[in-house]
C-alpha positions, 0 to 999 in steps of 0.5 A, a space after each residue: 576393357 579386359 584389363 579392368 575386369 581382371 583388376 576388379 576380379 583381383 580386388 574382389 579376390 583380395 577382399 574375400 568377396 569372390 572365393 576360388 576353389 583350391 585344386 591341388 591338381 591345377 597348373 596355376 593356383 591363386 593360393 600358392 606363391 609363384 615359383 614355390 614348388 612343394 614335393 611330398 618326397 625326394 622321388 617327386 623332385 627327382 622325377 621333375 628334374 628327370 622330366 626337365 632334362 628330357 624336355 631339354 633333349 627333346 627340345 633340341 631334337 625338335 629344333 634340329 628337325 626344324 633346322 633340317 626343314 628350314 635350312 636345307 643344303 639342297 631341296 629336301 623333299 625333292 630328293 627324299 622319299 615321302 616317309 622320310 619327309 613325313 617323319 621329319 615333319 612329324 618329329 619337328 612338331 611332336 618333339 617340341 610339343 612333348 618337350 613343353 609337356 615334359 618341362 611343365 611336368 604334366 601327365 599329358 607331357 609324359 604321355 606325349 613323350 612316351 608316344 614320341 619315344 615309341 615313334 622313334 623306336 619304331 622309326 629306327 626299326 622301319 626307316 633305317 637311315 632316319 634314326 640310329 639303332 642306338 636310339 632304340 637302346 637309349 629310348 628303352 633305358 629312358 622309358 624304363 627310368 621314367 616308369 621307375 621314377 614315376 612308380 617310386 614317386 607314386 609310392 612315396 606320395 601314397 605312403 606320406 598321404 
């Protein structure tokens, strides 16, 4: 039944009977070709590429946490303290959600990634064997790069528009 309603709405949209308002901020738009990405400046494209590279890294991290949960060599939560177990579960879920948001290049994806990176920094400082102290430096560099690219992309769009 839903299929018929969808087909009817699509036919009415094609005929111009139904009008859909265009929102340039929308994730899905009926007025643009699928897969056609337009960028106001090269900084926007660089930012999207950077976010997608980060998404791949965070996806790998989240999947590694799930491997730790699902395929332990010995009972995982019996031999670790509660903070390590909570951290494994937290990062297994949160890293994957942040990775999806980064891949879609959405504002909420950037915010979730920043929260995940800050959580990794604080975990590296407070729970020593969980993350290497090197992650503090790596996350700091990635956060600075993200802010710089976001600022340059915003400046380029502001100057163009």
